[in-house]
N, C-alpha and C positions, 0 to 999 in steps of 0.2 A: 941261130943268131947268138953271138957271143955275149957274155955278160961283162959289163965294164967293171973296173976295179972299184969305182965309187959305189956301184950297186952291190957288190959282193963284200965290201968292207964297211960295216956299220960305223966303225970309229971314224973313218974318213968322210963318209957321206952323211953321217949324223942320223941315220935311220936304218932299219932292217929292210930287207928286200920287200917284205909284205906291206911296208908302209910307203912304197913308191908313189902310189896314187895320191896319198895325202901330202907327200913331200912336194909333188908337182903342183897341187892346188895351193899349198902354202907358198910356193915360189911365185905363182901367179898373183896371189894376194899381196905378197911383199913388193912385187914390181909395181902394182897399182898404188900401194900405200906410199911408195917413194916418188909418186908423181908420173908413173908410166902412162902412156896413152892406151886406153882399152882397145882401140882399133888396131894397135900393133902388137898386142899380146898374143903370143903364139906358142906352139909346141917347142920350137927350137930354142927360143929364149928361156922358157921355163926349164927345159932340160939343162941348159947351160947353168942356170941359177941353182938348180938342184944338184948339179955335179954329176950328171949321168950322160950317157951317149945320146946323140940326136934321135936315134931310133927307139930308145927305151920308152918314151911316153906312149908309143903306139900299142903297147901291151895293155894299156888302160883306157886310152882315148883314141878312137878310130880317126878323128879329125879335129881340127881346131875348134869347131863349134861345140864339140863334146867337152873340151877343156873349159871353154868359156861358160858353158852351162853349169859345170861343176863349181867354178869360181862364183858365178852368180848365185847359185844355190846357197853357198855359204853366206853370201851377202844378205840374202833374204832371211836366213836363219838368224843372223846377227840383228837385222832390222826388227824382226818379230820379237826377239828378246828385249831389245831396247824399248819397244812400244809397251811390252808387258810390264817392264820395270817402271816406266813412266806412269802407266795406268794405275798400278798399285800405289805409287807414290803421290798421285794427285791428291791434293788436300780435299778431304771428304770423299766425294765421288762425283757423279754427274758431269757437269760441264767442265769442272776443274780438271778432272781426269782426262777428258777429251782434249782440253787445251795442253795438258802436259804431254799427251801423245804427239800432238802437232809440233810442239817445241822439240821433242826428242827426234822426230822425223827429220826436221831441218838440221838439227845438230849432227845427226848421223851423216847426212849428205855433206855437210861442211867438213866433217872430220875425215871422210873417206870419199872424196869427190870422184876419183877414178873408178872405184868399185860401184858407186852409185850410178855413174853413167853406164857402166857395163850392165848392171842389173836391169836398167830400163832402156837398153839399146836395141830392143826388138830382136830381129833375126841375128844380129851380131853377138848377142848374149846367149845364143842358143835358147831363146825364149820359147821355142816350141817343144823343148824337152820336158817330159812329164815331171821329173823331180823338181826342176826349177819352177815350173808352174804351180806345183803343189806347195812349195815353200812360199811363193809369192802370195798365193791364196791364203795361207795360214797367217801371214803378216797382215794382210788386209782384214782378215777376220777379227783381229784384235780391235781394230777401229770399228768395224761393223757391229761387233757385240756391245761395245760401249754405247754407240749411238742407239742401238735397239733398246737400251735401258731408259732412253730419254724420249723416244718417239715411237708411235705405233706403226706396224705394218709397212706399207709401201713408202710412207713418209720417211721411215728410218733408212730404207735403201737409198732413196734420193739424197738424203742428208749425208749419208756415209760417202757417197760418190762426190758430193759437193765439197765436203770437208777434205777428202783426199786430193781433189783437184786444187784446192786452195793451198794446202801445205806443200804439195808437189811443185806448184808454181813458184811459191816463195823459195823453196829449196833450189830450183833451177836458176832463179835470178841470183841467189846468193853465190852458188858455185861458179856461175859465169861471170862473177865480178860486177854485175850490173847494179848492185846495191852498195858498192864501195869495197875497197880493199880490206878495211878493218873488219868488216863483217865476214868477208870471204875467208879470212884466215883465222877466225876465232869462233869455234863452235858454240861457246857460251854466249857470245854476242849475237850470233845467228839465232840461237834458241830464244834469247830475250826478245829479239825483234819479232820472231814468229809469235811469241806469247802476246805481245802488244797488239799485233795485227789481228790475231784470232779473237781478241776480246772486244774489238771495235763493234759498236752497235750499228746495224744497217741504217742507211739514210732513210728517214721517213718518206713514204711516197706521197 
C-alpha cells in the first residue's frame, strides 16, 4: 500500500507518520466540536480532515467502531479531568464538592454536545471496547469516591448512582434544547442551573 504525500510530509500534514493515530482522533474530535453528528462520524471523513488517504486510517483502526471508541476514550479522559478539577475546587469539601462535580458534568456536556452524545451512545461509541470502558469507569470513580466520604457502604453506591442519573438527565435536557436555547448554548448558564437544581431540598414526605 502506498503512502500518501500528506502522510510522508510532516510539514504538509502537520504531524509525523507515527502520529497518524492521534491525528485521526484529533480530526474526529474537531468534527464533533464543530457540530458534526456522532452518527455520521467515520473513517473516510476523518481521513479527509487529517489530510491522508481514505485507506490510511485502517493502519490503526480496523473499523469505524474502533475509531469511535478512541474518540470516546478521549472524551471520558476529559470528563474525568473536569470532575477532578471541580472536586478540588469545591468550597470546603463534602456536598459542595459533589455539587461542583455535577455542575462541571453538565457544563462539559453543554460545551461538547457531539462528543458527549458519542460517549454515551452505547454500541455506536464503541462502548464495548476495554479502553473506553476503563476511562468511563475512571470518570465515574471521581463521583463515587466523593460520595463515599459522605455516606457509608451500600448507601454510598446507591447515592452515587442517583447523583449520576440526576446530572446526566439535566445534561441531556440541556443539550437537547428542552430547557431553553440560552442554557443550551452557554456552559456557564448550564452549570449554574445544575448547581441550583442539585441544591434543592427533597419535598418532605
